[in-house]
ZAMARGU-4260 file (C-alpha; in steps of 0.2 Angstrom, whole numbers, plus 5000, padded with zeros to 4 digits):
<rodrens>
0) 4986/4765/4721 | 4991/4747/4720 | 4982/4735/4730 | 4985/4716/4735 | 4969/4707/4741
5) 4971/4692/4752 | 4954/4683/4753 | 4950/4664/4752 | 4931/4666/4748 | 4927/4670/4730
10) 4911/4680/4733 | 4919/4690/4747 | 4934/4694/4735 | 4922/4700/4722 | 4913/4711/4734
15) 4929/4719/4741 | 4935/4723/4723 | 4918/4731/4719 | 4918/4741/4736 | 4936/4746/4733
20) 4933/4753/4716 | 4918/4763/4723 | 4929/4770/4737 | 4944/4773/4727 | 4942/4772/4708
25) 4960/4775/4705 | 4964/4759/4714 | 4973/4745/4704 | 4971/4727/4711 | 4987/4719/4707
30) 4983/4701/4713 | 4969/4692/4722 | 4976/4678/4732 | 4968/4665/4744 | 4982/4658/4755
35) 4997/4663/4766 | 5008/4653/4755 | 5003/4662/4739 | 5004/4679/4748 | 5022/4675/4754
40) 5027/4670/4736 | 5019/4685/4728 | 5027/4698/4741 | 5044/4690/4739 | 5043/4692/4720
45) 5035/4709/4717 | 5037/4727/4723 | 5027/4731/4738 | 5009/4737/4734 | 5003/4753/4741
50) 4990/4743/4752 | 4986/4726/4757 | 4967/4721/4760 | 4968/4705/4770 | 4955/4693/4778
55) 4962/4686/4794 | 4957/4668/4790 | 4964/4661/4774 | 4964/4644/4765 | 4980/4638/4774
60) 4980/4648/4790 | 4980/4666/4797 | 4986/4680/4787 | 4997/4686/4802 | 5008/4671/4797
65) 5013/4682/4782 | 5022/4694/4793 | 5032/4680/4800 | 5037/4672/4784 | 5040/4688/4773
70) 5045/4706/4775 | 5029/4715/4772 | 5033/4734/4769 | 5015/4738/4764 | 5001/4745/4776
75) 4987/4733/4779 | 4968/4734/4781 | 4961/4718/4789 | 4944/4713/4784 | 4939/4705/4801
80) 4933/4714/4816 | 4929/4709/4834 | 4936/4692/4835 | 4950/4685/4846 | 4963/4689/4833
85) 4959/4707/4831 | 4971/4714/4844 | 4985/4706/4834 | 4981/4717/4819 | 4987/4732/4829
90) 5004/4724/4831 | 5007/4722/4813 | 5006/4736/4799 | 4987/4738/4802 | 4978/4754/4796
95) 4961/4748/4802 | 4950/4733/4803 | 4933/4731/4795 | 4918/4720/4798 | 4912/4710/4783
100) 4903/4714/4772 | 4913/4729/4769 | 4904/4745/4766 | 4910/4759/4755 | 4909/4772/4768
105) 4920/4762/4780 | 4933/4758/4767 | 4934/4776/4763 | 4937/4780/4781 | 4951/4767/4782
110) 4959/4774/4766 | 4958/4792/4774 | 4968/4784/4789 | 4980/4777/4776 | 4984/4795/4771
115) 4989/4799/4789 | 5002/4786/4788 | 5009/4794/4772 | 5010/4811/4780 | 5025/4814/4790
120) 5022/4818/4808 | 5003/4818/4806 | 4993/4815/4821 | 4983/4799/4822 | 4965/4798/4817
125) 4954/4805/4831 | 4944/4789/4834 | 4959/4777/4833 | 4963/4777/4852 | 4944/4776/4856
130) 4941/4761/4845 | 4956/4752/4851 | 4951/4755/4869 | 4933/4748/4865 | 4941/4733/4856
135) 4953/4729/4871 | 4938/4731/4883 | 4928/4718/4874 | 4941/4704/4876 | 4942/4692/4891
140) 4954/4698/4905 | 4966/4686/4914 | 4955/4686/4930 | 4939/4683/4919 | 4942/4669/4907
145) 4926/4670/4897 | 4919/4685/4887 | 4907/4695/4897 | 4902/4706/4883 | 4902/4708/4864
150) 4903/4724/4853 | 4891/4723/4839 | 4887/4735/4824 | 4871/4743/4822 | 4871/4754/4807
155) 4886/4766/4810 | 4886/4763/4829 | 4895/4750/4840 | 4884/4743/4854 | 4891/4733/4869
160) 4880/4718/4873 | 4882/4709/4890 | 4883/4690/4889 | 4866/4690/4899 | 4858/4700/4885
165) 4862/4686/4872 | 4849/4672/4868 | 4858/4662/4855 | 4871/4662/4841 | 4867/4654/4824
170) 4878/4649/4810 | 4870/4649/4793 | 4879/4650/4776 | 4895/4654/4785 | 4888/4669/4793
175) 4886/4669/4812 | 4871/4679/4819 | 4869/4684/4837 | 4851/4685/4844 | 4848/4697/4859
180) 4835/4693/4871 | 4825/4708/4865 | 4824/4700/4848 | 4837/4711/4839 | 4849/4702/4827
185) 4867/4706/4824 | 4880/4698/4812 | 4896/4694/4822 | 4913/4689/4816 | 4915/4673/4825
190) 4913/4655/4821 | 4903/4644/4833 | 4919/4634/4836 | 4928/4651/4842 | 4912/4655/4853
195) 4913/4638/4861 | 4930/4643/4868 | 4926/4661/4873 | 4909/4658/4881 | 4906/4652/4899
200) 4900/4634/4897 | 4889/4636/4912 | 4879/4649/4903 | 4880/4643/4884 | 4878/4626/4876
205) 4883/4620/4859 | 4866/4613/4853 | 4871/4607/4836 | 4881/4612/4821 | 4870/4628/4819
210) 4866/4634/4837 | 4875/4640/4853 | 4861/4645/4866 | 4861/4654/4882 | 4853/4644/4897
215) 4839/4658/4898 | 4834/4656/4880 | 4828/4638/4882 | 4810/4638/4885 | 4804/4620/4881
220) 4810/4603/4876 | 4800/4591/4865 | 4804/4573/4863 | 4809/4570/4845 | 4811/4555/4834
225) 4825/4543/4837 | 4829/4550/4854 | 4832/4568/4849 | 4826/4583/4857 | 4817/4598/4848
230) 4819/4614/4857 | 4809/4630/4859 | 4820/4645/4860 | 4816/4663/4864 | 4817/4673/4853
235) 4811/4660/4841 | 4823/4657/4827 | 4817/4654/4809 | 4825/4637/4809 | 4821/4621/4818
240) 4832/4618/4833 | 4836/4600/4837 | 4848/4591/4849 | 4855/4575/4843 | 4852/4559/4853
245) 4870/4558/4858 | 4870/4575/4865 | 4852/4574/4873 | 4857/4567/4890 | 4872/4579/4892
250) 4861/4594/4887 | 4848/4589/4900 | 4862/4587/4914 | 4868/4605/4909 | 4850/4612/4911
255) 4849/4605/4928 | 4866/4613/4933
</rodrens>
């Protein structure tokens, strides 16, 4: 089985290759590319691989652009889950979508689905419809412009969390963590910039480059040097939470409603 990998982060690309070789030792990685442009050039110059493993966010844009700029004849497994682009994956050649960091058991399951694709008149995998239904249900509806719930992964399970059950989001080392009000932590596949557009601004505030917090999580404000504010959040994050002097007055107004 020949595999083309599209991933713009070197550590992630290395991990994908390790997991792929554990899940399918016979797999032959023909190329690892980091951009839409290089992917288009490769596809136009080579025979179609048996599979493409593609991160949605590449160095120069979204991997969906690949399907607009080249004829892609290979099935695709996207390595992104639960973000605003995931539904588009089902309109392409997508076999599955996987949450980073990819696990061997999940990749094996996706490769099993690929076998269904190759078998004439095979029925769809039994959980495909349910997963798509849950995915659709997690997105904002036209009459509700902001996300009211998130699907998070806990072990091998998917759990729905209402926005009211979320205390804060933290971005650290390019990984976004969701903290629930009961103290549980979950990794989610959103950037804080994406969350700003998805969350109700009456409930959530972008505190700084690291944190987006729900109103209910803010416990106390402490004057900090140079006009800044230091916050106590619940549950308590391990990192200090500081609001800049420029944002301090806007933040106070937001708290007052």
